[in-house]
C-alpha positions, 0 to 999 in steps of 0.5 A: 968103354961104354962113357967114352963112346958116349963122350965121343959121340956127344962130341960128334954131336955138338962138332955137327951142330956148331958146323949147322950154326956156322954155315946159318950165320954165314949165310 
């Protein structure tokens, strides 16, 4: 459970970083 939760958190953080990265490129 803990490993799965940690993995989900990492994927969530990466997703946010990707969205911010895309916004920076578009702007």
